[in-house]
N, CA, C, O and CB atoms as a CASP TS submission, in Angstrom:
PFRMAT TS
TARGET T0000
AUTHOR 0000-0000-0000
METHOD Language model
MODEL 1
PARENT N/A
ATOM      1  N   MET     1     115.953  29.510  74.875  1.00  0.00           N
ATOM      2  CA  MET     1     117.311  29.871  74.587  1.00  0.00           C
ATOM      3  C   MET     1     118.211  29.187  75.607  1.00  0.00           C
ATOM      4  O   MET     1     118.012  29.341  76.812  1.00  0.00           O
ATOM      5  CB  MET     1     117.495  31.403  74.603  1.00  0.00           C
ATOM      6  N   ASN     2     119.174  28.452  75.146  1.00  0.00           N
ATOM      7  CA  ASN     2     120.092  27.750  76.013  1.00  0.00           C
ATOM      8  C   ASN     2     121.243  28.681  76.362  1.00  0.00           C
ATOM      9  O   ASN     2     122.073  28.991  75.508  1.00  0.00           O
ATOM     10  CB  ASN     2     120.605  26.453  75.348  1.00  0.00           C
ATOM     11  N   SER     3     121.296  29.126  77.605  1.00  0.00           N
ATOM     12  CA  SER     3     122.306  30.094  78.019  1.00  0.00           C
ATOM     13  C   SER     3     123.616  29.406  78.354  1.00  0.00           C
ATOM     14  O   SER     3     123.642  28.343  78.974  1.00  0.00           O
ATOM     15  CB  SER     3     121.816  30.897  79.216  1.00  0.00           C
ATOM     16  N   ASP     4     124.698  30.034  77.932  1.00  0.00           N
ATOM     17  CA  ASP     4     126.034  29.572  78.261  1.00  0.00           C
ATOM     18  C   ASP     4     126.481  30.344  79.506  1.00  0.00           C
ATOM     19  O   ASP     4     126.523  31.574  79.468  1.00  0.00           O
ATOM     20  CB  ASP     4     127.035  29.775  77.053  1.00  0.00           C
ATOM     21  N   PRO     5     126.812  29.670  80.596  1.00  0.00           N
ATOM     22  CA  PRO     5     127.170  30.384  81.822  1.00  0.00           C
ATOM     23  C   PRO     5     128.469  31.181  81.693  1.00  0.00           C
ATOM     24  O   PRO     5     128.763  32.011  82.553  1.00  0.00           O
ATOM     25  CB  PRO     5     127.295  29.403  82.962  1.00  0.00           C
ATOM     26  N   GLN     6     129.241  30.948  80.649  1.00  0.00           N
ATOM     27  CA  GLN     6     130.494  31.674  80.469  1.00  0.00           C
ATOM     28  C   GLN     6     130.288  33.050  79.832  1.00  0.00           C
ATOM     29  O   GLN     6     131.140  33.927  79.974  1.00  0.00           O
ATOM     30  CB  GLN     6     131.443  30.856  79.620  1.00  0.00           C
ATOM     31  N   LEU     7     129.179  33.245  79.140  1.00  0.00           N
ATOM     32  CA  LEU     7     128.926  34.497  78.434  1.00  0.00           C
ATOM     33  C   LEU     7     127.807  35.281  79.111  1.00  0.00           C
ATOM     34  O   LEU     7     126.831  34.692  79.576  1.00  0.00           O
ATOM     35  CB  LEU     7     128.571  34.224  76.965  1.00  0.00           C
ATOM     36  N   PRO     8     127.939  36.588  79.169  1.00  0.00           N
ATOM     37  CA  PRO     8     126.849  37.385  79.730  1.00  0.00           C
ATOM     38  C   PRO     8     125.620  37.347  78.808  1.00  0.00           C
ATOM     39  O   PRO     8     125.735  37.085  77.611  1.00  0.00           O
ATOM     40  CB  PRO     8     127.309  38.847  79.953  1.00  0.00           C
ATOM     41  N   ILE     9     124.463  37.612  79.385  1.00  0.00           N
ATOM     42  CA  ILE     9     123.214  37.533  78.630  1.00  0.00           C
ATOM     43  C   ILE     9     123.172  38.560  77.509  1.00  0.00           C
ATOM     44  O   ILE     9     122.520  38.322  76.493  1.00  0.00           O
ATOM     45  CB  ILE     9     122.024  37.729  79.556  1.00  0.00           C
ATOM     46  N   TRP    10     123.844  39.693  77.661  1.00  0.00           N
ATOM     47  CA  TRP    10     123.774  40.720  76.620  1.00  0.00           C
ATOM     48  C   TRP    10     124.470  40.270  75.335  1.00  0.00           C
ATOM     49  O   TRP    10     124.197  40.820  74.268  1.00  0.00           O
ATOM     50  CB  TRP    10     124.400  42.022  77.121  1.00  0.00           C
ATOM     51  N   PHE    11     125.367  39.279  75.416  1.00  0.00           N
ATOM     52  CA  PHE    11     125.954  38.712  74.199  1.00  0.00           C
ATOM     53  C   PHE    11     124.869  38.032  73.371  1.00  0.00           C
ATOM     54  O   PHE    11     124.837  38.166  72.148  1.00  0.00           O
ATOM     55  CB  PHE    11     127.083  37.703  74.546  1.00  0.00           C
ATOM     56  N   GLU    12     123.985  37.307  74.039  1.00  0.00           N
ATOM     57  CA  GLU    12     122.907  36.629  73.339  1.00  0.00           C
ATOM     58  C   GLU    12     121.901  37.626  72.780  1.00  0.00           C
ATOM     59  O   GLU    12     121.403  37.456  71.667  1.00  0.00           O
ATOM     60  CB  GLU    12     122.212  35.644  74.268  1.00  0.00           C
ATOM     61  N   VAL    13     121.605  38.658  73.548  1.00  0.00           N
ATOM     62  CA  VAL    13     120.684  39.693  73.082  1.00  0.00           C
ATOM     63  C   VAL    13     121.269  40.401  71.865  1.00  0.00           C
ATOM     64  O   VAL    13     120.563  40.642  70.886  1.00  0.00           O
ATOM     65  CB  VAL    13     120.387  40.710  74.207  1.00  0.00           C
ATOM     66  N   LEU    14     122.551  40.732  71.924  1.00  0.00           N
ATOM     67  CA  LEU    14     123.215  41.378  70.799  1.00  0.00           C
ATOM     68  C   LEU    14     123.257  40.444  69.592  1.00  0.00           C
ATOM     69  O   LEU    14     123.132  40.887  68.450  1.00  0.00           O
ATOM     70  CB  LEU    14     124.637  41.809  71.190  1.00  0.00           C
ATOM     71  N   GLY    15     123.430  39.172  69.851  1.00  0.00           N
ATOM     72  CA  GLY    15     123.445  38.189  68.777  1.00  0.00           C
ATOM     73  C   GLY    15     122.113  38.086  68.046  1.00  0.00           C
ATOM     74  O   GLY    15     122.079  37.687  66.882  1.00  0.00           O
ATOM     75  N   LEU    16     121.030  38.436  68.701  1.00  0.00           N
ATOM     76  CA  LEU    16     119.720  38.474  68.058  1.00  0.00           C
ATOM     77  C   LEU    16     119.404  39.849  67.488  1.00  0.00           C
ATOM     78  O   LEU    16     118.739  39.953  66.457  1.00  0.00           O
ATOM     79  CB  LEU    16     118.643  38.068  69.043  1.00  0.00           C
ATOM     80  N   ALA    17     119.867  40.893  68.139  1.00  0.00           N
ATOM     81  CA  ALA    17     119.533  42.257  67.727  1.00  0.00           C
ATOM     82  C   ALA    17     120.159  42.621  66.387  1.00  0.00           C
ATOM     83  O   ALA    17     119.532  43.306  65.579  1.00  0.00           O
ATOM     84  CB  ALA    17     119.983  43.246  68.786  1.00  0.00           C
ATOM     85  N   ILE    18     121.366  42.181  66.145  1.00  0.00           N
ATOM     86  CA  ILE    18     122.049  42.546  64.898  1.00  0.00           C
ATOM     87  C   ILE    18     121.339  41.969  63.671  1.00  0.00           C
ATOM     88  O   ILE    18     121.062  42.725  62.741  1.00  0.00           O
ATOM     89  CB  ILE    18     123.502  42.062  64.932  1.00  0.00           C
ATOM     90  N   PRO    19     121.033  40.676  63.621  1.00  0.00           N
ATOM     91  CA  PRO    19     120.321  40.175  62.435  1.00  0.00           C
ATOM     92  C   PRO    19     118.911  40.744  62.286  1.00  0.00           C
ATOM     93  O   PRO    19     118.455  40.991  61.170  1.00  0.00           O
ATOM     94  CB  PRO    19     120.242  38.669  62.489  1.00  0.00           C
ATOM     95  N   ILE    20     118.224  40.952  63.401  1.00  0.00           N
ATOM     96  CA  ILE    20     116.880  41.534  63.328  1.00  0.00           C
ATOM     97  C   ILE    20     116.954  42.949  62.775  1.00  0.00           C
ATOM     98  O   ILE    20     116.131  43.331  61.943  1.00  0.00           O
ATOM     99  CB  ILE    20     116.203  41.536  64.717  1.00  0.00           C
ATOM    100  N   THR    21     117.936  43.734  63.231  1.00  0.00           N
ATOM    101  CA  THR    21     118.129  45.090  62.721  1.00  0.00           C
ATOM    102  C   THR    21     118.452  45.067  61.234  1.00  0.00           C
ATOM    103  O   THR    21     117.933  45.889  60.479  1.00  0.00           O
ATOM    104  CB  THR    21     119.245  45.802  63.492  1.00  0.00           C
ATOM    105  N   ALA    22     119.294  44.148  60.804  1.00  0.00           N
ATOM    106  CA  ALA    22     119.652  44.046  59.389  1.00  0.00           C
ATOM    107  C   ALA    22     118.425  43.727  58.541  1.00  0.00           C
ATOM    108  O   ALA    22     118.256  44.301  57.465  1.00  0.00           O
ATOM    109  CB  ALA    22     120.733  42.970  59.182  1.00  0.00           C
ATOM    110  N   VAL    23     117.571  42.827  59.003  1.00  0.00           N
ATOM    111  CA  VAL    23     116.376  42.469  58.246  1.00  0.00           C
ATOM    112  C   VAL    23     115.405  43.646  58.187  1.00  0.00           C
ATOM    113  O   VAL    23     114.857  43.942  57.125  1.00  0.00           O
ATOM    114  CB  VAL    23     115.690  41.242  58.871  1.00  0.00           C
ATOM    115  N   VAL    24     115.188  44.316  59.313  1.00  0.00           N
ATOM    116  CA  VAL    24     114.265  45.457  59.344  1.00  0.00           C
ATOM    117  C   VAL    24     114.767  46.573  58.434  1.00  0.00           C
ATOM    118  O   VAL    24     113.994  47.132  57.657  1.00  0.00           O
ATOM    119  CB  VAL    24     114.096  45.982  60.789  1.00  0.00           C
ATOM    120  N   LEU    25     116.054  46.901  58.523  1.00  0.00           N
ATOM    121  CA  LEU    25     116.616  47.942  57.662  1.00  0.00           C
ATOM    122  C   LEU    25     116.512  47.543  56.187  1.00  0.00           C
ATOM    123  O   LEU    25     116.177  48.373  55.342  1.00  0.00           O
ATOM    124  CB  LEU    25     118.086  48.215  58.037  1.00  0.00           C
ATOM    125  N   GLY    26     116.794  46.292  55.882  1.00  0.00           N
ATOM    126  CA  GLY    26     116.713  45.826  54.505  1.00  0.00           C
ATOM    127  C   GLY    26     115.309  45.917  53.943  1.00  0.00           C
ATOM    128  O   GLY    26     115.120  46.384  52.819  1.00  0.00           O
ATOM    129  N   VAL    27     114.330  45.481  54.702  1.00  0.00           N
ATOM    130  CA  VAL    27     112.936  45.544  54.252  1.00  0.00           C
ATOM    131  C   VAL    27     112.509  46.995  54.061  1.00  0.00           C
ATOM    132  O   VAL    27     111.876  47.330  53.060  1.00  0.00           O
ATOM    133  CB  VAL    27     112.002  44.839  55.263  1.00  0.00           C
ATOM    134  N   LEU    28     112.849  47.850  55.008  1.00  0.00           N
ATOM    135  CA  LEU    28     112.506  49.270  54.911  1.00  0.00           C
ATOM    136  C   LEU    28     113.146  49.898  53.679  1.00  0.00           C
ATOM    137  O   LEU    28     112.498  50.656  52.958  1.00  0.00           O
ATOM    138  CB  LEU    28     112.948  50.019  56.178  1.00  0.00           C
ATOM    139  N   ALA    29     114.413  49.586  53.438  1.00  0.00           N
ATOM    140  CA  ALA    29     115.103  50.139  52.274  1.00  0.00           C
ATOM    141  C   ALA    29     114.493  49.623  50.981  1.00  0.00           C
ATOM    142  O   ALA    29     114.318  50.398  50.041  1.00  0.00           O
ATOM    143  CB  ALA    29     116.593  49.798  52.324  1.00  0.00           C
ATOM    144  N   LEU    30     114.165  48.341  50.904  1.00  0.00           N
ATOM    145  CA  LEU    30     113.571  47.800  49.689  1.00  0.00           C
ATOM    146  C   LEU    30     112.191  48.401  49.423  1.00  0.00           C
ATOM    147  O   LEU    30     111.834  48.638  48.269  1.00  0.00           O
ATOM    148  CB  LEU    30     113.469  46.282  49.785  1.00  0.00           C
ATOM    149  N   ILE    31     111.427  48.646  50.459  1.00  0.00           N
ATOM    150  CA  ILE    31     110.115  49.275  50.280  1.00  0.00           C
ATOM    151  C   ILE    31     110.284  50.683  49.725  1.00  0.00           C
ATOM    152  O   ILE    31     109.577  51.065  48.793  1.00  0.00           O
ATOM    153  CB  ILE    31     109.335  49.314  51.617  1.00  0.00           C
ATOM    154  N   THR    32     111.209  51.461  50.285  1.00  0.00           N
ATOM    155  CA  THR    32     111.401  52.819  49.782  1.00  0.00           C
ATOM    156  C   THR    32     111.996  52.814  48.374  1.00  0.00           C
ATOM    157  O   THR    32     111.714  53.713  47.582  1.00  0.00           O
ATOM    158  CB  THR    32     112.303  53.611  50.728  1.00  0.00           C
ATOM    159  N   LEU    33     112.815  51.810  48.057  1.00  0.00           N
ATOM    160  CA  LEU    33     113.346  51.691  46.701  1.00  0.00           C
ATOM    161  C   LEU    33     112.227  51.438  45.694  1.00  0.00           C
ATOM    162  O   LEU    33     112.193  52.062  44.633  1.00  0.00           O
ATOM    163  CB  LEU    33     114.383  50.564  46.630  1.00  0.00           C
ATOM    164  N   VAL    34     111.336  50.550  46.014  1.00  0.00           N
ATOM    165  CA  VAL    34     110.236  50.225  45.111  1.00  0.00           C
ATOM    166  C   VAL    34     109.327  51.440  44.925  1.00  0.00           C
ATOM    167  O   VAL    34     108.832  51.677  43.824  1.00  0.00           O
ATOM    168  CB  VAL    34     109.429  49.024  45.650  1.00  0.00           C
ATOM    169  N   ARG    35     109.107  52.201  45.978  1.00  0.00           N
ATOM    170  CA  ARG    35     108.196  53.339  45.916  1.00  0.00           C
ATOM    171  C   ARG    35     108.833  54.599  45.333  1.00  0.00           C
ATOM    172  O   ARG    35     108.123  55.543  44.984  1.00  0.00           O
ATOM    173  CB  ARG    35     107.676  53.636  47.288  1.00  0.00           C
ATOM    174  N   SER    36     110.151  54.626  45.224  1.00  0.00           N
ATOM    175  CA  SER    36     110.840  55.813  44.724  1.00  0.00           C
ATOM    176  C   SER    36     110.563  55.988  43.236  1.00  0.00           C
ATOM    177  O   SER    36     110.763  55.067  42.444  1.00  0.00           O
ATOM    178  CB  SER    36     112.358  55.716  44.982  1.00  0.00           C
ATOM    179  N   GLN    37     110.102  57.179  42.866  1.00  0.00           N
ATOM    180  CA  GLN    37     109.749  57.442  41.477  1.00  0.00           C
ATOM    181  C   GLN    37     110.857  58.166  40.727  1.00  0.00           C
ATOM    182  O   GLN    37     110.776  58.307  39.506  1.00  0.00           O
ATOM    183  CB  GLN    37     108.479  58.251  41.413  1.00  0.00           C
ATOM    184  N   ARG    38     111.883  58.626  41.420  1.00  0.00           N
ATOM    185  CA  ARG    38     112.926  59.415  40.766  1.00  0.00           C
ATOM    186  C   ARG    38     114.085  58.567  40.252  1.00  0.00           C
ATOM    187  O   ARG    38     114.990  59.104  39.613  1.00  0.00           O
ATOM    188  CB  ARG    38     113.450  60.452  41.720  1.00  0.00           C
ATOM    189  N   LEU    39     114.088  57.260  40.510  1.00  0.00           N
ATOM    190  CA  LEU    39     115.192  56.394  40.091  1.00  0.00           C
ATOM    191  C   LEU    39     114.916  55.753  38.739  1.00  0.00           C
ATOM    192  O   LEU    39     113.786  55.374  38.431  1.00  0.00           O
ATOM    193  CB  LEU    39     115.444  55.312  41.135  1.00  0.00           C
ATOM    194  N   SER    40     115.976  55.638  37.937  1.00  0.00           N
ATOM    195  CA  SER    40     115.855  54.858  36.700  1.00  0.00           C
ATOM    196  C   SER    40     115.935  53.379  37.076  1.00  0.00           C
ATOM    197  O   SER    40     116.246  53.029  38.215  1.00  0.00           O
ATOM    198  CB  SER    40     116.980  55.246  35.653  1.00  0.00           C
ATOM    199  N   ASN    41     115.651  52.529  36.109  1.00  0.00           N
ATOM    200  CA  ASN    41     115.706  51.086  36.384  1.00  0.00           C
ATOM    201  C   ASN    41     117.118  50.646  36.760  1.00  0.00           C
ATOM    202  O   ASN    41     117.287  49.818  37.655  1.00  0.00           O
ATOM    203  CB  ASN    41     115.220  50.290  35.165  1.00  0.00           C
ATOM    204  N   GLY    42     118.132  51.188  36.088  1.00  0.00           N
ATOM    205  CA  GLY    42     119.511  50.830  36.401  1.00  0.00           C
ATOM    206  C   GLY    42     119.914  51.257  37.803  1.00  0.00           C
ATOM    207  O   GLY    42     120.576  50.507  38.520  1.00  0.00           O
ATOM    208  N   GLU    43     119.513  52.465  38.192  1.00  0.00           N
ATOM    209  CA  GLU    43     119.809  52.937  39.554  1.00  0.00           C
ATOM    210  C   GLU    43     119.091  52.076  40.588  1.00  0.00           C
ATOM    211  O   GLU    43     119.646  51.753  41.637  1.00  0.00           O
ATOM    212  CB  GLU    43     119.397  54.420  39.719  1.00  0.00           C
ATOM    213  N   ARG    44     117.870  51.717  40.280  1.00  0.00           N
ATOM    214  CA  ARG    44     117.095  50.891  41.216  1.00  0.00           C
ATOM    215  C   ARG    44     117.753  49.514  41.399  1.00  0.00           C
ATOM    216  O   ARG    44     117.826  48.999  42.515  1.00  0.00           O
ATOM    217  CB  ARG    44     115.637  50.725  40.711  1.00  0.00           C
ATOM    218  N   VAL    45     118.228  48.927  40.298  1.00  0.00           N
ATOM    219  CA  VAL    45     118.911  47.631  40.378  1.00  0.00           C
ATOM    220  C   VAL    45     120.199  47.772  41.177  1.00  0.00           C
ATOM    221  O   VAL    45     120.502  46.926  42.019  1.00  0.00           O
ATOM    222  CB  VAL    45     119.212  47.075  38.962  1.00  0.00           C
ATOM    223  N   GLY    46     120.953  48.823  40.925  1.00  0.00           N
ATOM    224  CA  GLY    46     122.204  49.044  41.657  1.00  0.00           C
ATOM    225  C   GLY    46     121.979  49.199  43.155  1.00  0.00           C
ATOM    226  O   GLY    46     122.691  48.599  43.960  1.00  0.00           O
ATOM    227  N   TRP    47     120.989  50.003  43.525  1.00  0.00           N
ATOM    228  CA  TRP    47     120.691  50.175  44.945  1.00  0.00           C
ATOM    229  C   TRP    47     120.173  48.880  45.567  1.00  0.00           C
ATOM    230  O   TRP    47     120.494  48.573  46.715  1.00  0.00           O
ATOM    231  CB  TRP    47     119.669  51.294  45.140  1.00  0.00           C
ATOM    232  N   THR    48     119.386  48.131  44.827  1.00  0.00           N
ATOM    233  CA  THR    48     118.875  46.864  45.350  1.00  0.00           C
ATOM    234  C   THR    48     120.018  45.900  45.624  1.00  0.00           C
ATOM    235  O   THR    48     120.035  45.225  46.653  1.00  0.00           O
ATOM    236  CB  THR    48     117.875  46.236  44.369  1.00  0.00           C
ATOM    237  N   VAL    49     120.969  45.835  44.706  1.00  0.00           N
ATOM    238  CA  VAL    49     122.143  44.974  44.916  1.00  0.00           C
ATOM    239  C   VAL    49     122.913  45.437  46.148  1.00  0.00           C
ATOM    240  O   VAL    49     123.331  44.612  46.960  1.00  0.00           O
ATOM    241  CB  VAL    49     123.067  44.982  43.666  1.00  0.00           C
ATOM    242  N   ALA    50     123.104  46.742  46.296  1.00  0.00           N
ATOM    243  CA  ALA    50     123.829  47.273  47.453  1.00  0.00           C
ATOM    244  C   ALA    50     123.114  46.933  48.762  1.00  0.00           C
ATOM    245  O   ALA    50     123.752  46.576  49.752  1.00  0.00           O
ATOM    246  CB  ALA    50     123.994  48.794  47.325  1.00  0.00           C
ATOM    247  N   VAL    51     121.795  47.045  48.755  1.00  0.00           N
ATOM    248  CA  VAL    51     121.014  46.756  49.966  1.00  0.00           C
ATOM    249  C   VAL    51     121.107  45.276  50.330  1.00  0.00           C
ATOM    250  O   VAL    51     121.184  44.933  51.510  1.00  0.00           O
ATOM    251  CB  VAL    51     119.539  47.161  49.769  1.00  0.00           C
ATOM    252  N   VAL    52     121.099  44.400  49.329  1.00  0.00           N
ATOM    253  CA  VAL    52     121.115  42.960  49.602  1.00  0.00           C
ATOM    254  C   VAL    52     122.524  42.482  49.955  1.00  0.00           C
ATOM    255  O   VAL    52     122.689  41.665  50.861  1.00  0.00           O
ATOM    256  CB  VAL    52     120.582  42.179  48.387  1.00  0.00           C
ATOM    257  N   VAL    53     123.539  42.983  49.249  1.00  0.00           N
ATOM    258  CA  VAL    53     124.911  42.508  49.456  1.00  0.00           C
ATOM    259  C   VAL    53     125.522  43.081  50.736  1.00  0.00           C
ATOM    260  O   VAL    53     126.287  42.398  51.416  1.00  0.00           O
ATOM    261  CB  VAL    53     125.784  42.879  48.254  1.00  0.00           C
ATOM    262  N   LEU    54     125.192  44.317  51.062  1.00  0.00           N
ATOM    263  CA  LEU    54     125.718  44.956  52.276  1.00  0.00           C
ATOM    264  C   LEU    54     124.560  45.101  53.270  1.00  0.00           C
ATOM    265  O   LEU    54     123.887  46.131  53.279  1.00  0.00           O
ATOM    266  CB  LEU    54     126.375  46.363  51.952  1.00  0.00           C
ATOM    267  N   PRO    55     124.323  44.096  54.098  1.00  0.00           N
ATOM    268  CA  PRO    55     123.086  44.012  54.867  1.00  0.00           C
ATOM    269  C   PRO    55     122.792  45.173  55.813  1.00  0.00           C
ATOM    270  O   PRO    55     121.618  45.466  56.040  1.00  0.00           O
ATOM    271  CB  PRO    55     123.110  42.787  55.643  1.00  0.00           C
ATOM    272  N   ILE    56     123.772  45.833  56.365  1.00  0.00           N
ATOM    273  CA  ILE    56     123.472  46.971  57.241  1.00  0.00           C
ATOM    274  C   ILE    56     123.895  48.273  56.574  1.00  0.00           C
ATOM    275  O   ILE    56     123.139  49.244  56.581  1.00  0.00           O
ATOM    276  CB  ILE    56     124.180  46.814  58.608  1.00  0.00           C
ATOM    277  N   ALA    57     125.084  48.306  56.002  1.00  0.00           N
ATOM    278  CA  ALA    57     125.593  49.536  55.393  1.00  0.00           C
ATOM    279  C   ALA    57     124.763  49.941  54.173  1.00  0.00           C
ATOM    280  O   ALA    57     124.477  51.126  54.004  1.00  0.00           O
ATOM    281  CB  ALA    57     127.061  49.359  54.992  1.00  0.00           C
ATOM    282  N   GLY    58     124.375  49.006  53.333  1.00  0.00           N
ATOM    283  CA  GLY    58     123.595  49.322  52.137  1.00  0.00           C
ATOM    284  C   GLY    58     122.280  50.016  52.460  1.00  0.00           C
ATOM    285  O   GLY    58     122.017  51.095  51.928  1.00  0.00           O
ATOM    286  N   PRO    59     121.443  49.427  53.321  1.00  0.00           N
ATOM    287  CA  PRO    59     120.186  50.096  53.666  1.00  0.00           C
ATOM    288  C   PRO    59     120.382  51.441  54.360  1.00  0.00           C
ATOM    289  O   PRO    59     119.638  52.387  54.102  1.00  0.00           O
ATOM    290  CB  PRO    59     119.366  49.201  54.549  1.00  0.00           C
ATOM    291  N   VAL    60     121.378  51.529  55.236  1.00  0.00           N
ATOM    292  CA  VAL    60     121.610  52.798  55.942  1.00  0.00           C
ATOM    293  C   VAL    60     121.993  53.891  54.951  1.00  0.00           C
ATOM    294  O   VAL    60     121.465  55.002  55.012  1.00  0.00           O
ATOM    295  CB  VAL    60     122.719  52.637  57.014  1.00  0.00           C
ATOM    296  N   VAL    61     122.913  53.575  54.034  1.00  0.00           N
ATOM    297  CA  VAL    61     123.334  54.570  53.044  1.00  0.00           C
ATOM    298  C   VAL    61     122.156  54.943  52.146  1.00  0.00           C
ATOM    299  O   VAL    61     121.954  56.124  51.864  1.00  0.00           O
ATOM    300  CB  VAL    61     124.514  54.034  52.194  1.00  0.00           C
ATOM    301  N   TRP    62     121.376  53.962  51.692  1.00  0.00           N
ATOM    302  CA  TRP    62     120.227  54.269  50.847  1.00  0.00           C
ATOM    303  C   TRP    62     119.234  55.167  51.572  1.00  0.00           C
ATOM    304  O   TRP    62     118.764  56.152  51.003  1.00  0.00           O
ATOM    305  CB  TRP    62     119.539  52.984  50.398  1.00  0.00           C
ATOM    306  N   LEU    63     118.911  54.841  52.813  1.00  0.00           N
ATOM    307  CA  LEU    63     117.926  55.634  53.551  1.00  0.00           C
ATOM    308  C   LEU    63     118.420  57.063  53.778  1.00  0.00           C
ATOM    309  O   LEU    63     117.625  58.002  53.739  1.00  0.00           O
ATOM    310  CB  LEU    63     117.609  54.969  54.896  1.00  0.00           C
ATOM    311  N   ILE    64     119.717  57.238  54.014  1.00  0.00           N
ATOM    312  CA  ILE    64     120.272  58.586  54.178  1.00  0.00           C
ATOM    313  C   ILE    64     120.221  59.337  52.851  1.00  0.00           C
ATOM    314  O   ILE    64     119.760  60.477  52.803  1.00  0.00           O
ATOM    315  CB  ILE    64     121.729  58.522  54.707  1.00  0.00           C
ATOM    316  N   VAL    65     120.690  58.711  51.778  1.00  0.00           N
ATOM    317  CA  VAL    65     120.682  59.361  50.460  1.00  0.00           C
ATOM    318  C   VAL    65     119.253  59.692  50.052  1.00  0.00           C
ATOM    319  O   VAL    65     118.999  60.778  49.531  1.00  0.00           O
ATOM    320  CB  VAL    65     121.350  58.457  49.393  1.00  0.00           C
ATOM    321  N   ASN    66     118.334  58.792  50.275  1.00  0.00           N
ATOM    322  CA  ASN    66     116.931  59.022  49.928  1.00  0.00           C
ATOM    323  C   ASN    66     116.362  60.189  50.727  1.00  0.00           C
ATOM    324  O   ASN    66     115.629  61.010  50.176  1.00  0.00           O
ATOM    325  CB  ASN    66     116.098  57.753  50.177  1.00  0.00           C
ATOM    326  N   ALA    67     116.682  60.276  51.995  1.00  0.00           N
ATOM    327  CA  ALA    67     116.166  61.366  52.821  1.00  0.00           C
ATOM    328  C   ALA    67     116.753  62.709  52.401  1.00  0.00           C
ATOM    329  O   ALA    67     116.060  63.725  52.448  1.00  0.00           O
ATOM    330  CB  ALA    67     116.470  61.102  54.295  1.00  0.00           C
ATOM    331  N   ILE    68     118.019  62.729  51.991  1.00  0.00           N
ATOM    332  CA  ILE    68     118.669  63.985  51.600  1.00  0.00           C
ATOM    333  C   ILE    68     118.168  64.466  50.242  1.00  0.00           C
ATOM    334  O   ILE    68     117.925  65.659  50.057  1.00  0.00           O
ATOM    335  CB  ILE    68     120.195  63.810  51.563  1.00  0.00           C
ATOM    336  N   THR    69     118.012  63.542  49.288  1.00  0.00           N
ATOM    337  CA  THR    69     117.675  63.954  47.917  1.00  0.00           C
ATOM    338  C   THR    69     116.177  63.984  47.638  1.00  0.00           C
ATOM    339  O   THR    69     115.767  64.411  46.559  1.00  0.00           O
ATOM    340  CB  THR    69     118.336  63.030  46.936  1.00  0.00           C
ATOM    341  N   ARG    70     115.372  63.552  48.558  1.00  0.00           N
ATOM    342  CA  ARG    70     113.927  63.545  48.352  1.00  0.00           C
ATOM    343  C   ARG    70     113.408  64.984  48.361  1.00  0.00           C
ATOM    344  O   ARG    70     113.769  65.761  49.246  1.00  0.00           O
ATOM    345  CB  ARG    70     113.214  62.693  49.445  1.00  0.00           C
ATOM    346  N   PRO    71     112.577  65.347  47.399  1.00  0.00           N
ATOM    347  CA  PRO    71     112.036  66.708  47.409  1.00  0.00           C
ATOM    348  C   PRO    71     111.103  66.892  48.601  1.00  0.00           C
ATOM    349  O   PRO    71     110.426  65.948  49.008  1.00  0.00           O
ATOM    350  CB  PRO    71     111.288  67.010  46.088  1.00  0.00           C
ATOM    351  N   PRO    72     111.063  68.094  49.162  1.00  0.00           N
ATOM    352  CA  PRO    72     110.189  68.320  50.324  1.00  0.00           C
ATOM    353  C   PRO    72     108.729  68.201  49.936  1.00  0.00           C
ATOM    354  O   PRO    72     108.335  68.501  48.809  1.00  0.00           O
ATOM    355  CB  PRO    72     110.453  69.698  50.941  1.00  0.00           C
ATOM    356  N   LYS    73     107.939  67.756  50.898  1.00  0.00           N
ATOM    357  CA  LYS    73     106.502  67.629  50.654  1.00  0.00           C
ATOM    358  C   LYS    73     105.882  69.025  50.628  1.00  0.00           C
ATOM    359  O   LYS    73     106.237  69.892  51.426  1.00  0.00           O
ATOM    360  CB  LYS    73     105.820  66.735  51.744  1.00  0.00           C
ATOM    361  N   SER    74     104.956  69.223  49.702  1.00  0.00           N
ATOM    362  CA  SER    74     104.289  70.515  49.657  1.00  0.00           C
ATOM    363  C   SER    74     103.203  70.537  50.732  1.00  0.00           C
ATOM    364  O   SER    74     102.549  69.526  50.989  1.00  0.00           O
ATOM    365  CB  SER    74     103.688  70.792  48.240  1.00  0.00           C
ATOM    366  N   PRO    75     103.021  71.702  51.354  1.00  0.00           N
ATOM    367  CA  PRO    75     101.997  71.784  52.408  1.00  0.00           C
ATOM    368  C   PRO    75     100.599  71.620  51.815  1.00  0.00           C
ATOM    369  O   PRO    75     100.326  72.070  50.702  1.00  0.00           O
ATOM    370  CB  PRO    75     102.100  73.130  53.163  1.00  0.00           C
ATOM    371  N   VAL    76      99.734  70.980  52.564  1.00  0.00           N
ATOM    372  CA  VAL    76      98.360  70.774  52.135  1.00  0.00           C
ATOM    373  C   VAL    76      97.580  72.034  52.453  1.00  0.00           C
ATOM    374  O   VAL    76      97.585  72.512  53.587  1.00  0.00           O
ATOM    375  CB  VAL    76      97.725  69.527  52.822  1.00  0.00           C
ATOM    376  N   ALA    77      96.917  72.562  51.453  1.00  0.00           N
ATOM    377  CA  ALA    77      96.187  73.823  51.650  1.00  0.00           C
ATOM    378  C   ALA    77      94.731  73.579  51.983  1.00  0.00           C
ATOM    379  O   ALA    77      93.974  74.530  52.179  1.00  0.00           O
ATOM    380  CB  ALA    77      96.288  74.697  50.406  1.00  0.00           C
TER
END
């Protein structure tokens, strides 16, 4: 990494952290979208578009909505 002496190192770290976070969130959201059984095909397409077009907000909103509306797991007896 070629450091610019005018900028602090945390600018470069932040410059890498944001895209990496966007990719990780996007992949996580797409995996949960594919595995979700309660969505119709149209809803799945809509959420997929939102996740791809809005790289951070789309996955965050999907993961929150999915966590809120997901039925609770039944205890294993």
